[in-house]
All heavy atoms as a GROMACS GRO file, in nm:
protein
  604
    1MET      N    1   9.137  17.840   8.712
    1MET     CA    2   9.166  17.878   8.847
    1MET      C    3   9.180  18.027   8.854
    1MET      O    4   9.240  18.092   8.768
    1MET     CB    5   9.282  17.809   8.901
    1MET     CG    6   9.298  17.823   9.055
    1MET     SD    7   9.440  17.740   9.124
    1MET     CE    8   9.402  17.572   9.096
    2SER      N    9   9.128  18.094   8.963
    2SER     CA   10   9.134  18.233   8.976
    2SER      C   11   9.280  18.293   8.993
    2SER      O   12   9.369  18.212   9.036
    2SER     CB   13   9.050  18.273   9.104
    2SER     OG   14   9.076  18.413   9.141
    3GLN      N   15   9.298  18.412   8.964
    3GLN     CA   16   9.432  18.484   8.973
    3GLN      C   17   9.465  18.484   9.123
    3GLN      O   18   9.588  18.489   9.161
    3GLN     CB   19   9.422  18.623   8.919
    3GLN     CG   20   9.554  18.687   8.896
    3GLN     CD   21   9.629  18.634   8.787
    3GLN    OE1   22   9.614  18.514   8.733
    3GLN    NE2   23   9.726  18.699   8.734
    4GLN      N   24   9.371  18.493   9.223
    4GLN     CA   25   9.399  18.505   9.353
    4GLN      C   26   9.447  18.370   9.416
    4GLN      O   27   9.501  18.373   9.525
    4GLN     CB   28   9.278  18.546   9.429
    4GLN     CG   29   9.231  18.686   9.394
    4GLN     CD   30   9.099  18.725   9.460
    4GLN    OE1   31   9.018  18.638   9.495
    4GLN    NE2   32   9.072  18.852   9.464
    5CYS      N   33   9.432  18.260   9.355
    5CYS     CA   34   9.461  18.130   9.406
    5CYS      C   35   9.600  18.091   9.347
    5CYS      O   36   9.606  18.068   9.223
    5CYS     CB   37   9.357  18.023   9.357
    5CYS     SG   38   9.198  18.053   9.438
    6PRO      N   39   9.697  18.084   9.431
    6PRO     CA   40   9.831  18.044   9.391
    6PRO      C   41   9.845  17.900   9.335
    6PRO      O   42   9.760  17.813   9.382
    6PRO     CB   43   9.930  18.066   9.508
    6PRO     CG   44   9.831  18.057   9.628
    6PRO     CD   45   9.692  18.102   9.576
    7ASP      N   46   9.920  17.872   9.244
    7ASP     CA   47   9.945  17.740   9.185
    7ASP      C   48  10.029  17.660   9.282
    7ASP      O   49  10.148  17.692   9.308
    7ASP     CB   50  10.015  17.760   9.052
    7ASP     CG   51  10.040  17.623   8.984
    7ASP    OD1   52   9.968  17.529   9.022
    7ASP    OD2   53  10.127  17.620   8.896
    8THR      N   54   9.968  17.550   9.330
    8THR     CA   55  10.036  17.469   9.436
    8THR      C   56  10.160  17.411   9.379
    8THR      O   57  10.258  17.400   9.452
    8THR     CB   58   9.936  17.361   9.479
    8THR    OG1   59   9.818  17.416   9.529
    8THR    CG2   60  10.003  17.272   9.588
    9LEU      N   61  10.160  17.363   9.253
    9LEU     CA   62  10.274  17.310   9.200
    9LEU      C   63  10.392  17.409   9.192
    9LEU      O   64  10.509  17.370   9.218
    9LEU     CB   65  10.241  17.257   9.058
    9LEU     CG   66  10.359  17.177   8.982
    9LEU    CD1   67  10.405  17.054   9.069
    9LEU    CD2   68  10.314  17.130   8.851
   10THR      N   69  10.364  17.534   9.162
   10THR     CA   70  10.469  17.639   9.155
   10THR      C   71  10.523  17.660   9.291
   10THR      O   72  10.646  17.677   9.308
   10THR     CB   73  10.405  17.773   9.095
   10THR    OG1   74  10.363  17.740   8.971
   10THR    CG2   75  10.507  17.882   9.104
   11ILE      N   76  10.435  17.663   9.396
   11ILE     CA   77  10.478  17.684   9.535
   11ILE      C   78  10.578  17.568   9.571
   11ILE      O   79  10.682  17.585   9.626
   11ILE     CB   80  10.366  17.689   9.632
   11ILE    CG1   81  10.282  17.811   9.607
   11ILE    CG2   82  10.411  17.681   9.781
   11ILE    CD1   83  10.148  17.821   9.673
   12LYS      N   84  10.538  17.444   9.541
   12LYS     CA   85  10.614  17.325   9.577
   12LYS      C   86  10.756  17.331   9.510
   12LYS      O   87  10.858  17.308   9.570
   12LYS     CB   88  10.541  17.198   9.532
   12LYS     CG   89  10.622  17.073   9.568
   12LYS     CD   90  10.555  16.952   9.530
   12LYS     CE   91  10.638  16.828   9.558
   12LYS     NZ   92  10.564  16.702   9.520
   13ASP      N   93  10.752  17.362   9.372
   13ASP     CA   94  10.875  17.380   9.298
   13ASP      C   95  10.966  17.479   9.364
   13ASP      O   96  11.095  17.454   9.372
   13ASP     CB   97  10.850  17.413   9.153
   13ASP     CG   98  10.801  17.295   9.078
   13ASP    OD1   99  10.809  17.179   9.123
   13ASP    OD2  100  10.744  17.326   8.963
   14GLU      N  101  10.919  17.592   9.407
   14GLU     CA  102  10.998  17.701   9.462
   14GLU      C  103  11.058  17.653   9.599
   14GLU      O  104  11.180  17.673   9.631
   14GLU     CB  105  10.920  17.826   9.486
   14GLU     CG  106  10.886  17.900   9.358
   14GLU     CD  107  10.791  18.013   9.374
   14GLU    OE1  108  10.761  18.056   9.496
   14GLU    OE2  109  10.750  18.080   9.273
   15ILE      N  110  10.984  17.578   9.678
   15ILE     CA  111  11.027  17.535   9.806
   15ILE      C  112  11.140  17.427   9.785
   15ILE      O  113  11.242  17.427   9.846
   15ILE     CB  114  10.911  17.472   9.893
   15ILE    CG1  115  10.820  17.590   9.937
   15ILE    CG2  116  10.968  17.406  10.023
   15ILE    CD1  117  10.693  17.547  10.000
   16VAL      N  118  11.107  17.330   9.692
   16VAL     CA  119  11.206  17.223   9.677
   16VAL      C  120  11.333  17.276   9.607
   16VAL      O  121  11.453  17.234   9.645
   16VAL     CB  122  11.137  17.114   9.579
   16VAL    CG1  123  11.243  17.031   9.517
   16VAL    CG2  124  11.034  17.037   9.650
   17THR      N  125  11.327  17.379   9.521
   17THR     CA  126  11.446  17.445   9.468
   17THR      C  127  11.532  17.506   9.574
   17THR      O  128  11.657  17.497   9.572
   17THR     CB  129  11.405  17.546   9.360
   17THR    OG1  130  11.335  17.474   9.254
   17THR    CG2  131  11.526  17.613   9.296
   18ALA      N  132  11.466  17.574   9.664
   18ALA     CA  133  11.536  17.645   9.783
   18ALA      C  134  11.603  17.537   9.871
   18ALA      O  135  11.704  17.556   9.926
   18ALA     CB  136  11.439  17.733   9.861
   19PHE      N  137  11.539  17.428   9.885
   19PHE     CA  138  11.590  17.318   9.973
   19PHE      C  139  11.693  17.231   9.910
   19PHE      O  140  11.773  17.170   9.985
   19PHE     CB  141  11.466  17.232  10.016
   19PHE     CG  142  11.494  17.118  10.109
   19PHE    CD1  143  11.520  17.152  10.240
   19PHE    CD2  144  11.498  16.985  10.074
   19PHE    CE1  145  11.552  17.048  10.340
   19PHE    CE2  146  11.520  16.892  10.160
   19PHE     CZ  147  11.549  16.914  10.288
   20ARG      N  148  11.702  17.228   9.777
   20ARG     CA  149  11.784  17.138   9.707
   20ARG      C  150  11.928  17.144   9.750
   20ARG      O  151  12.003  17.035   9.761
   20ARG     CB  152  11.776  17.157   9.554
   20ARG     CG  153  11.850  17.049   9.471
   20ARG     CD  154  11.811  17.046   9.328
   20ARG     NE  155  11.672  16.988   9.318
   20ARG     CZ  156  11.572  17.046   9.262
   20ARG    NH1  157  11.586  17.166   9.208
   20ARG    NH2  158  11.460  16.986   9.253
   21PRO      N  159  11.999  17.259   9.773
   21PRO     CA  160  12.132  17.264   9.813
   21PRO      C  161  12.165  17.186   9.942
   21PRO      O  162  12.267  17.117   9.957
   21PRO     CB  163  12.174  17.407   9.831
   21PRO     CG  164  12.072  17.481   9.742
   21PRO     CD  165  11.946  17.395   9.751
   22ILE      N  166  12.069  17.193  10.033
   22ILE     CA  167  12.087  17.111  10.162
   22ILE      C  168  12.081  16.972  10.137
   22ILE      O  169  12.159  16.884  10.186
   22ILE     CB  170  11.971  17.157  10.261
   22ILE    CG1  171  11.992  17.303  10.302
   22ILE    CG2  172  11.978  17.068  10.390
   22ILE    CD1  173  11.870  17.357  10.366
   23GLU      N  174  11.990  16.926  10.048
   23GLU     CA  175  11.972  16.782  10.009
   23GLU      C  176  12.105  16.734   9.946
   23GLU      O  177  12.147  16.632   9.969
   23GLU     CB  178  11.858  16.767   9.923
   23GLU     CG  179  11.816  16.631   9.893
   23GLU     CD  180  11.679  16.614   9.822
   23GLU    OE1  181  11.645  16.707   9.746
   23GLU    OE2  182  11.618  16.506   9.833
   24GLN      N  183  12.152  16.819   9.851
   24GLN     CA  184  12.275  16.777   9.785
   24GLN      C  185  12.393  16.763   9.878
   24GLN      O  186  12.468  16.680   9.866
   24GLN     CB  187  12.312  16.888   9.676
   24GLN     CG  188  12.213  16.891   9.556
   24GLN     CD  189  12.194  16.760   9.496
   24GLN    OE1  190  12.289  16.682   9.465
   24GLN    NE2  191  12.071  16.718   9.464
   25LEU      N  192  12.404  16.849   9.978
   25LEU     CA  193  12.509  16.835  10.081
   25LEU      C  194  12.494  16.706  10.156
   25LEU      O  195  12.595  16.633  10.172
   25LEU     CB  196  12.492  16.949  10.186
   25LEU     CG  197  12.589  16.936  10.302
   25LEU    CD1  198  12.738  16.943  10.256
   25LEU    CD2  199  12.554  17.047  10.407
   26PHE      N  200  12.379  16.669  10.189
   26PHE     CA  201  12.356  16.534  10.256
   26PHE      C  202  12.398  16.415  10.164
   26PHE      O  203  12.452  16.318  10.203
   26PHE     CB  204  12.211  16.521  10.312
   26PHE     CG  205  12.187  16.611  10.426
   26PHE    CD1  206  12.073  16.683  10.433
   26PHE    CD2  207  12.276  16.618  10.537
   26PHE    CE1  208  12.047  16.764  10.538
   26PHE    CE2  209  12.253  16.693  10.646
   26PHE     CZ  210  12.132  16.772  10.648
   27LYS      N  211  12.361  16.427  10.033
   27LYS     CA  212  12.396  16.324   9.939
   27LYS      C  213  12.551  16.313   9.928
   27LYS      O  214  12.597  16.204   9.926
   27LYS     CB  215  12.335  16.358   9.806
   27LYS     CG  216  12.188  16.330   9.793
   27LYS     CD  217  12.141  16.362   9.656
   27LYS     CE  218  11.990  16.342   9.640
   27LYS     NZ  219  11.934  16.370   9.513
   28ILE      N  220  12.616  16.425   9.933
   28ILE     CA  221  12.763  16.411   9.925
   28ILE      C  222  12.825  16.347  10.040
   28ILE      O  223  12.912  16.268  10.045
   28ILE     CB  224  12.824  16.559   9.908
   28ILE    CG1  225  12.794  16.612   9.766
   28ILE    CG2  226  12.979  16.557   9.936
   28ILE    CD1  227  12.812  16.757   9.746
   29MET      N  228  12.766  16.394  10.156
   29MET     CA  229  12.814  16.339  10.294
   29MET      C  230  12.789  16.191  10.296
   29MET      O  231  12.874  16.111  10.348
   29MET     CB  232  12.734  16.405  10.413
   29MET     CG  233  12.775  16.545  10.424
   29MET     SD  234  12.671  16.636  10.541
   29MET     CE  235  12.725  16.562  10.706
   30ASP      N  236  12.673  16.143  10.248
   30ASP     CA  237  12.639  16.001  10.247
   30ASP      C  238  12.727  15.923  10.155
   30ASP      O  239  12.765  15.807  10.191
   30ASP     CB  240  12.493  15.984  10.200
   30ASP     CG  241  12.448  15.832  10.208
   30ASP    OD1  242  12.464  15.776  10.325
   30ASP    OD2  243  12.403  15.780  10.110
   31LYS      N  244  12.780  15.980  10.045
   31LYS     CA  245  12.874  15.915   9.952
   31LYS      C  246  13.012  15.913  10.002
   31LYS      O  247  13.095  15.858   9.930
   31LYS     CB  248  12.864  15.966   9.820
   31LYS     CG  249  12.720  15.957   9.755
   31LYS     CD  250  12.692  15.814   9.726
   31LYS     CE  251  12.548  15.809   9.657
   31LYS     NZ  252  12.481  15.694   9.668
   32SER      N  253  13.046  15.989  10.097
   32SER     CA  254  13.184  16.014  10.142
   32SER      C  255  13.245  15.883  10.188
   32SER      O  256  13.183  15.794  10.249
   32SER     CB  257  13.190  16.117  10.266
   32SER     OG  258  13.148  16.234  10.227
   33SER      N  259  13.366  15.871  10.155
   33SER     CA  260  13.444  15.744  10.195
   33SER      C  261  13.471  15.752  10.343
   33SER      O  262  13.529  15.845  10.393
   33SER     CB  263  13.574  15.741  10.107
   33SER     OG  264  13.662  15.645  10.165
   34PRO      N  265  13.446  15.639  10.410
   34PRO     CA  266  13.478  15.634  10.552
   34PRO      C  267  13.628  15.650  10.579
   34PRO      O  268  13.665  15.706  10.684
   34PRO     CB  269  13.435  15.493  10.596
   34PRO     CG  270  13.340  15.452  10.496
   34PRO     CD  271  13.378  15.528  10.372
   35GLU      N  272  13.719  15.610  10.487
   35GLU     CA  273  13.858  15.623  10.503
   35GLU      C  274  13.900  15.768  10.507
   35GLU      O  275  14.000  15.809  10.568
   35GLU     CB  276  13.934  15.552  10.392
   35GLU     CG  277  13.912  15.396  10.402
   35GLU     CD  278  13.791  15.353  10.336
   35GLU    OE1  279  13.739  15.419  10.232
   35GLU    OE2  280  13.724  15.253  10.376
   36SER      N  281  13.844  15.849  10.410
   36SER     CA  282  13.892  15.987  10.406
   36SER      C  283  13.812  16.081  10.498
   36SER      O  284  13.876  16.185  10.544
   36SER     CB  285  13.875  16.038  10.258
   36SER     OG  286  13.732  16.044  10.222
   37SER      N  287  13.688  16.059  10.525
   37SER     CA  288  13.616  16.154  10.609
   37SER      C  289  13.552  16.094  10.731
   37SER      O  290  13.488  16.169  10.814
   37SER     CB  291  13.503  16.226  10.524
   37SER     OG  292  13.420  16.121  10.470
   38GLY      N  293  13.568  15.969  10.753
   38GLY     CA  294  13.522  15.903  10.872
   38GLY      C  295  13.381  15.860  10.868
   38GLY      O  296  13.294  15.906  10.773
   39GLU      N  297  13.336  15.775  10.948
   39GLU     CA  298  13.204  15.718  10.954
   39GLU      C  299  13.107  15.825  10.995
   39GLU      O  300  12.987  15.821  10.965
   39GLU     CB  301  13.193  15.594  11.050
   39GLU     CG  302  13.244  15.467  10.993
   39GLU     CD  303  13.159  15.422  10.873
   39GLU    OE1  304  13.035  15.432  10.880
   39GLU    OE2  305  13.220  15.372  10.776
   40LEU      N  306  13.146  15.916  11.081
   40LEU     CA  307  13.052  16.015  11.137
   40LEU      C  308  12.988  16.098  11.026
   40LEU      O  309  12.873  16.125  11.016
   40LEU     CB  310  13.126  16.110  11.237
   40LEU     CG  311  13.040  16.198  11.321
   40LEU    CD1  312  12.936  16.118  11.400
   40LEU    CD2  313  13.116  16.281  11.420
   41THR      N  314  13.076  16.132  10.922
   41THR     CA  315  13.017  16.217  10.810
   41THR      C  316  12.919  16.136  10.735
   41THR      O  317  12.811  16.185  10.696
   41THR     CB  318  13.140  16.260  10.720
   41THR    OG1  319  13.233  16.329  10.801
   41THR    CG2  320  13.084  16.340  10.610
   42ARG      N  321  12.944  16.012  10.717
   42ARG     CA  322  12.855  15.931  10.646
   42ARG      C  323  12.722  15.908  10.722
   42ARG      O  324  12.614  15.910  10.675
   42ARG     CB  325  12.910  15.790  10.618
   42ARG     CG  326  12.824  15.704  10.523
   42ARG     CD  327  12.895  15.593  10.472
   42ARG     NE  328  12.817  15.524  10.377
   42ARG     CZ  329  12.858  15.448  10.280
   42ARG    NH1  330  12.983  15.420  10.267
   42ARG    NH2  331  12.776  15.399  10.200
   43ALA      N  332  12.732  15.892  10.858
   43ALA     CA  333  12.612  15.886  10.939
   43ALA      C  334  12.532  16.009  10.929
   43ALA      O  335  12.402  16.001  10.923
   43ALA     CB  336  12.654  15.848  11.082
   44TYR      N  337  12.592  16.120  10.936
   44TYR     CA  338  12.528  16.247  10.924
   44TYR      C  339  12.449  16.258  10.790
   44TYR      O  340  12.345  16.307  10.774
   44TYR     CB  341  12.618  16.368  10.931
   44TYR     CG  342  12.669  16.398  11.077
   44TYR    CD1  343  12.790  16.461  11.092
   44TYR    CD2  344  12.597  16.349  11.193
   44TYR    CE1  345  12.834  16.489  11.222
   44TYR    CE2  346  12.644  16.385  11.311
   44TYR     CZ  347  12.764  16.450  11.333
   44TYR     OH  348  12.807  16.478  11.456
   45GLY      N  349  12.511  16.208  10.689
   45GLY     CA  350  12.456  16.212  10.549
   45GLY      C  351  12.338  16.125  10.550
   45GLY      O  352  12.230  16.162  10.489
   46GLU      N  353  12.341  16.006  10.603
   46GLU     CA  354  12.224  15.918  10.612
   46GLU      C  355  12.108  15.975  10.689
   46GLU      O  356  11.992  15.976  10.645
   46GLU     CB  357  12.260  15.783  10.679
   46GLU     CG  358  12.350  15.691  10.587
   46GLU     CD  359  12.387  15.568  10.666
   46GLU    OE1  360  12.322  15.535  10.762
   46GLU    OE2  361  12.488  15.504  10.617
   47ILE      N  362  12.133  16.038  10.797
   47ILE     CA  363  12.032  16.113  10.878
   47ILE      C  364  11.974  16.222  10.799
   47ILE      O  365  11.854  16.242  10.794
   47ILE     CB  366  12.098  16.161  11.014
   47ILE    CG1  367  12.132  16.044  11.105
   47ILE    CG2  368  11.997  16.257  11.083
   47ILE    CD1  369  12.215  16.082  11.224
   48GLY      N  370  12.058  16.301  10.731
   48GLY     CA  371  12.014  16.416  10.651
   48GLY      C  372  11.928  16.374  10.539
   48GLY      O  373  11.821  16.434  10.514
   49LEU      N  374  11.954  16.259  10.470
   49LEU     CA  375  11.873  16.212  10.363
   49LEU      C  376  11.738  16.163  10.407
   49LEU      O  377  11.643  16.188  10.344
   49LEU     CB  378  11.958  16.099  10.285
   49LEU     CG  379  12.066  16.152  10.203
   49LEU    CD1  380  12.146  16.028  10.149
   49LEU    CD2  381  12.022  16.239  10.091
   50GLU      N  382  11.747  16.102  10.527
   50GLU     CA  383  11.604  16.058  10.579
   50GLU      C  384  11.527  16.189  10.615
   50GLU      O  385  11.404  16.181  10.595
   50GLU     CB  386  11.623  15.971  10.707
   50GLU     CG  387  11.501  15.916  10.759
   50GLU     CD  388  11.420  15.836  10.656
   50GLU    OE1  389  11.478  15.767  10.568
   50GLU    OE2  390  11.290  15.836  10.665
   51LEU      N  391  11.586  16.286  10.680
   51LEU     CA  392  11.518  16.407  10.708
   51LEU      C  393  11.463  16.468  10.572
   51LEU      O  394  11.346  16.525  10.572
   51LEU     CB  395  11.611  16.504  10.779
   51LEU     CG  396  11.641  16.471  10.924
   51LEU    CD1  397  11.748  16.566  10.977
   51LEU    CD2  398  11.523  16.468  11.009
   52CYS      N  399  11.537  16.467  10.466
   52CYS     CA  400  11.498  16.518  10.333
   52CYS      C  401  11.373  16.440  10.292
   52CYS      O  402  11.274  16.500  10.244
   52CYS     CB  403  11.615  16.516  10.237
   52CYS     SG  404  11.744  16.623  10.264
   53ARG      N  405  11.377  16.315  10.292
   53ARG     CA  406  11.264  16.234  10.251
   53ARG      C  407  11.136  16.269  10.347
   53ARG      O  408  11.025  16.288  10.283
   53ARG     CB  409  11.290  16.086  10.254
   53ARG     CG  410  11.385  16.040  10.148
   53ARG     CD  411  11.395  15.883  10.157
   53ARG     NE  412  11.485  15.845  10.249
   53ARG     CZ  413  11.611  15.829  10.250
   53ARG    NH1  414  11.677  15.861  10.136
   53ARG    NH2  415  11.687  15.786  10.352
   54ASN      N  416  11.150  16.281  10.471
   54ASN     CA  417  11.046  16.311  10.555
   54ASN      C  418  10.990  16.458  10.518
   54ASN      O  419  10.866  16.484  10.514
   54ASN     CB  420  11.077  16.323  10.707
   54ASN     CG  421  11.106  16.174  10.756
   54ASN    OD1  422  11.052  16.081  10.692
   54ASN    ND2  423  11.184  16.168  10.862
   55PHE      N  424  11.082  16.545  10.483
   55PHE     CA  425  11.046  16.690  10.447
   55PHE      C  426  10.958  16.684  10.325
   55PHE      O  427  10.855  16.750  10.314
   55PHE     CB  428  11.170  16.769  10.428
   55PHE     CG  429  11.144  16.912  10.366
   55PHE    CD1  430  11.099  17.011  10.443
   55PHE    CD2  431  11.166  16.935  10.232
   55PHE    CE1  432  11.068  17.139  10.394
   55PHE    CE2  433  11.131  17.057  10.180
   55PHE     CZ  434  11.091  17.163  10.255
   56ARG      N  435  11.009  16.610  10.225
   56ARG     CA  436  10.936  16.597  10.097
   56ARG      C  437  10.791  16.540  10.114
   56ARG      O  438  10.686  16.586  10.058
   56ARG     CB  439  11.006  16.531   9.996
   56ARG     CG  440  11.122  16.611   9.939
   56ARG     CD  441  11.204  16.528   9.838
   56ARG     NE  442  11.312  16.602   9.775
   56ARG     CZ  443  11.307  16.670   9.665
   56ARG    NH1  444  11.191  16.676   9.599
   56ARG    NH2  445  11.412  16.736   9.623
   57ARG      N  446  10.785  16.433  10.197
   57ARG     CA  447  10.655  16.373  10.224
   57ARG      C  448  10.559  16.466  10.291
   57ARG      O  449  10.439  16.482  10.248
   57ARG     CB  450  10.666  16.244  10.303
   57ARG     CG  451  10.711  16.120  10.225
   57ARG     CD  452  10.700  15.999  10.305
   57ARG     NE  453  10.787  15.995  10.418
   57ARG     CZ  454  10.908  15.941  10.422
   57ARG    NH1  455  10.957  15.886  10.318
   57ARG    NH2  456  10.982  15.937  10.532
   58ARG      N  457  10.610  16.534  10.393
   58ARG     CA  458  10.537  16.637  10.466
   58ARG      C  459  10.492  16.749  10.378
   58ARG      O  460  10.369  16.800  10.386
   58ARG     CB  461  10.608  16.684  10.584
   58ARG     CG  462  10.532  16.784  10.679
   58ARG     CD  463  10.435  16.704  10.760
   58ARG     NE  464  10.372  16.801  10.843
   58ARG     CZ  465  10.242  16.805  10.853
   58ARG    NH1  466  10.157  16.716  10.803
   58ARG    NH2  467  10.188  16.894  10.936
   59LEU      N  468  10.574  16.793  10.286
   59LEU     CA  469  10.546  16.910  10.203
   59LEU      C  470  10.434  16.860  10.105
   59LEU      O  471  10.340  16.935  10.084
   59LEU     CB  472  10.667  16.948  10.120
   59LEU     CG  473  10.653  17.056  10.023
   59LEU    CD1  474  10.613  17.185  10.088
   59LEU    CD2  475  10.790  17.077   9.943
   60ASP      N  476  10.449  16.742  10.048
   60ASP     CA  477  10.331  16.687   9.967
   60ASP      C  478  10.197  16.690  10.045
   60ASP      O  479  10.098  16.726   9.984
   60ASP     CB  480  10.371  16.548   9.924
   60ASP     CG  481  10.474  16.549   9.807
   60ASP    OD1  482  10.493  16.652   9.742
   60ASP    OD2  483  10.527  16.439   9.788
   61THR      N  484  10.203  16.637  10.163
   61THR     CA  485  10.081  16.627  10.245
   61THR      C  486  10.014  16.769  10.265
   61THR      O  487   9.892  16.795  10.245
   61THR     CB  488  10.109  16.561  10.379
   61THR    OG1  489  10.154  16.433  10.354
   61THR    CG2  490   9.983  16.551  10.464
   62ILE      N  491  10.095  16.861  10.307
   62ILE     CA  492  10.054  16.994  10.335
   62ILE      C  493  10.000  17.066  10.208
   62ILE      O  494   9.892  17.118  10.208
   62ILE     CB  495  10.166  17.081  10.399
   62ILE    CG1  496  10.204  17.043  10.540
   62ILE    CG2  497  10.132  17.233  10.392
   62ILE    CD1  498  10.327  17.096  10.592
   63LEU      N  499  10.072  17.057  10.095
   63LEU     CA  500  10.032  17.117   9.973
   63LEU      C  501   9.908  17.050   9.915
   63LEU      O  502   9.817  17.121   9.859
   63LEU     CB  503  10.146  17.119   9.876
   63LEU     CG  504  10.259  17.214   9.918
   63LEU    CD1  505  10.372  17.216   9.811
   63LEU    CD2  506  10.205  17.362   9.936
   64ASN      N  507   9.896  16.921   9.924
   64ASN     CA  508   9.773  16.860   9.879
   64ASN      C  509   9.650  16.898   9.957
   64ASN      O  510   9.548  16.924   9.897
   64ASN     CB  511   9.792  16.710   9.880
   64ASN     CG  512   9.882  16.651   9.777
   64ASN    OD1  513   9.909  16.710   9.675
   64ASN    ND2  514   9.941  16.532   9.804
   65THR      N  515   9.668  16.910  10.081
   65THR     CA  516   9.553  16.953  10.164
   65THR      C  517   9.519  17.109  10.130
   65THR      O  518   9.406  17.140  10.125
   65THR     CB  519   9.591  16.949  10.313
   65THR    OG1  520   9.619  16.809  10.347
   65THR    CG2  521   9.483  16.995  10.408
   66GLN      N  522   9.621  17.181  10.114
   66GLN     CA  523   9.595  17.327  10.081
   66GLN      C  524   9.541  17.334   9.950
   66GLN      O  525   9.452  17.427   9.928
   66GLN     CB  526   9.735  17.403  10.087
   66GLN     CG  527   9.719  17.550  10.068
   66GLN     CD  528   9.848  17.626  10.067
   66GLN    OE1  529   9.956  17.564  10.074
   66GLN    NE2  530   9.847  17.758  10.070
   67GLU      N  531   9.586  17.256   9.855
   67GLU     CA  532   9.523  17.264   9.714
   67GLU      C  533   9.379  17.225   9.717
   67GLU      O  534   9.302  17.298   9.654
   67GLU     CB  535   9.601  17.168   9.627
   67GLU     CG  536   9.551  17.170   9.479
   67GLU     CD  537   9.636  17.092   9.388
   67GLU    OE1  538   9.699  16.985   9.437
   67GLU    OE2  539   9.658  17.136   9.274
   68GLN      N  540   9.344  17.132   9.798
   68GLN     CA  541   9.197  17.092   9.807
   68GLN      C  542   9.118  17.208   9.866
   68GLN      O  543   8.999  17.231   9.828
   68GLN     CB  544   9.184  16.963   9.887
   68GLN     CG  545   9.232  16.834   9.825
   68GLN     CD  546   9.236  16.720   9.912
   68GLN    OE1  547   9.209  16.730  10.032
   68GLN    NE2  548   9.272  16.605   9.864
   69GLU      N  549   9.171  17.267   9.976
   69GLU     CA  550   9.099  17.380  10.036
   69GLU      C  551   9.091  17.502   9.938
   69GLU      O  552   8.988  17.566   9.934
   69GLU     CB  553   9.174  17.425  10.160
   69GLU     CG  554   9.163  17.331  10.275
   69GLU     CD  555   9.256  17.359  10.390
   69GLU    OE1  556   9.324  17.466  10.389
   69GLU    OE2  557   9.247  17.279  10.488
   70MET      N  558   9.195  17.525   9.863
   70MET     CA  559   9.196  17.635   9.767
   70MET      C  560   9.093  17.611   9.659
   70MET      O  561   9.026  17.699   9.608
   70MET     CB  562   9.332  17.670   9.711
   70MET     CG  563   9.432  17.730   9.806
   70MET     SD  564   9.583  17.782   9.731
   70MET     CE  565   9.630  17.654   9.623
   71ASP      N  566   9.086  17.478   9.612
   71ASP     CA  567   8.987  17.446   9.508
   71ASP      C  568   8.844  17.472   9.552
   71ASP      O  569   8.756  17.528   9.485
   71ASP     CB  570   9.002  17.299   9.468
   71ASP     CG  571   9.131  17.273   9.377
   71ASP    OD1  572   9.181  17.373   9.333
   71ASP    OD2  573   9.167  17.159   9.361
   72ASP      N  574   8.816  17.445   9.682
   72ASP     CA  575   8.691  17.467   9.740
   72ASP      C  576   8.661  17.617   9.749
   72ASP      O  577   8.560  17.662   9.721
   72ASP     CB  578   8.678  17.402   9.877
   72ASP     CG  579   8.678  17.254   9.873
   72ASP    OD1  580   8.650  17.191   9.761
   72ASP    OD2  581   8.691  17.187   9.977
   73ASP      N  582   8.764  17.697   9.791
   73ASP     CA  583   8.746  17.837   9.807
   73ASP      C  584   8.737  17.912   9.671
   73ASP      O  585   8.671  18.019   9.666
   73ASP     CB  586   8.864  17.902   9.884
   73ASP     CG  587   8.868  17.858  10.031
   73ASP    OD1  588   8.767  17.812  10.074
   73ASP    OD2  589   8.975  17.874  10.094
   74CYS      N  590   8.805  17.866   9.569
   74CYS     CA  591   8.809  17.940   9.443
   74CYS      C  592   8.686  17.905   9.352
   74CYS      O  593   8.682  17.956   9.251
   74CYS     CB  594   8.934  17.897   9.367
   74CYS     SG  595   9.084  17.961   9.443
   75GLN      N  596   8.601  17.809   9.394
   75GLN     CA  597   8.487  17.780   9.318
   75GLN      C  598   8.369  17.866   9.342
   75GLN      O  599   8.357  17.928   9.438
   75GLN     CB  600   8.448  17.636   9.338
   75GLN     CG  601   8.562  17.542   9.271
   75GLN     CD  602   8.527  17.398   9.289
   75GLN    OE1  603   8.421  17.358   9.346
   75GLN    NE2  604   8.619  17.312   9.244
   0.00000   0.00000   0.00000
C-alpha cells in the first residue's frame, strides 16, 4: 500500500482508544448498584452501552467503505 494511503486499522484503533474512557464510564454506570446510586444511573449506563455498540458498528461500516475506496484509489 502507498505511503499516501493511511492504514484503516490504525485509524480505527486511534478512534476506539480515544473513545474507550467514555465506554468505560458507561460500563461502570451499568454495573452500579441500584441501592447505592439509584436506577437512573443504571439506566444511563444501559443507554450509553447501546450507544457505544452503535458507534462501533457505524465506525466499522464507515472504515470498511473508506478502505475499499482507498484500495481502489491506491492501485
